C-alpha positions in Angstrom: 55.9 123.3 120.2 56.7 120.0 118.6 55.5 117.0 120.9 56.4 113.4 120.0 56.8 110.2 121.9 59.7 107.7 122.4 59.6 104.0 122.0 58.3 103.5 125.6 55.3 105.9 124.8 56.6 108.7 127.0 55.7 112.3 125.5 58.6 114.2 124.9 59.0 117.8 123.3 61.4 120.4 122.2 65.1 120.0 122.0 64.7 117.0 124.3 62.1 115.5 121.9 64.5 116.0 119.0 67.3 114.2 120.9 65.1 111.2 121.6 64.0 111.1 118.2 67.6 110.9 117.1 68.3 108.2 119.7 65.3 106.2 118.6 66.4 106.2 114.9 69.9 105.4 115.6 68.7 102.4 117.8 66.3 101.4 115.2 69.2 101.5 112.7 71.6 99.5 114.9 68.8 96.8 115.4 68.1 96.7 111.5 71.9 96.3 111.0 71.9 93.3 113.5 68.7 91.9 111.8 70.3 92.3 108.3 73.4 90.4 109.4 71.1 87.6 110.9 69.2 87.4 107.5 72.3 87.4 105.2 72.6 83.7 105.4 69.2 83.1 104.1 70.2 85.0 100.9 72.6 82.4 100.0 70.3 79.5 99.5 67.6 81.6 97.6 68.7 80.4 94.3 68.9 76.7 94.8 65.5 76.0 93.6 66.5 73.1 91.4 68.7 75.3 89.1 72.1 76.3 88.9 73.3 79.0 91.3 74.4 81.9 89.3 76.9 84.4 90.9 75.4 87.3 89.1 76.5 90.5 91.0 73.2 92.3 90.0 71.1 89.9 91.8 73.2 89.7 94.8 72.9 93.4 95.0 69.0 93.4 94.7 68.9 90.5 97.3 71.1 92.6 99.5 68.8 95.6 99.2 65.9 93.4 99.7 67.3 92.0 102.9 68.0 95.5 104.2 64.7 96.7 103.7 63.1 93.8 105.5 65.5 94.0 108.4 64.6 97.8 108.7 60.8 97.0 108.5 61.1 94.3 111.1 63.0 96.9 113.3 60.6 99.9 112.9 57.7 97.3 113.6 59.5 96.3 117.0 61.8 94.0 116.0 63.4 91.8 118.8 62.9 94.7 121.2 66.8 95.6 121.1 66.1 99.2 119.9 63.5 99.7 122.8 66.2 98.2 125.2 68.8 100.5 124.0 66.5 103.5 124.2 65.6 102.6 127.5 69.2 102.2 128.8 70.5 105.2 127.2 67.7 107.3 128.6 68.0 105.9 132.1 71.8 106.6 132.0 71.2 110.3 130.7 68.7 110.7 133.6 71.1 109.3 136.2 73.8 111.8 135.1 71.9 114.6 134.8 70.5 113.9 138.6 74.0 113.4 139.5 75.2 117.1 138.1 72.2 118.5 139.7 73.2 117.2 143.1 76.7 118.5 142.8 75.6 121.8 142.9 
């Protein structure tokens, strides 16, 4: 039996654990995407160290990958707590709907 924990530290197992892991991953990806958008403006000023700004597409691509990697690392490290809030709210809503279904029987 596979046991893991979610962002709140609650142990999970089996199918629910897999669902929780997918939820955590999706929430972290969402937060990373938001962080990447926040970090993008910082890319544009990086070539202005007194030299000419070049519009080299290769350096833009590499810079974009770097920004993406930084955003993912920040998110996985806790980020701004957006992923944790998403996991908490979705889990709470799922539990609320499950309780509602059980009370209907």
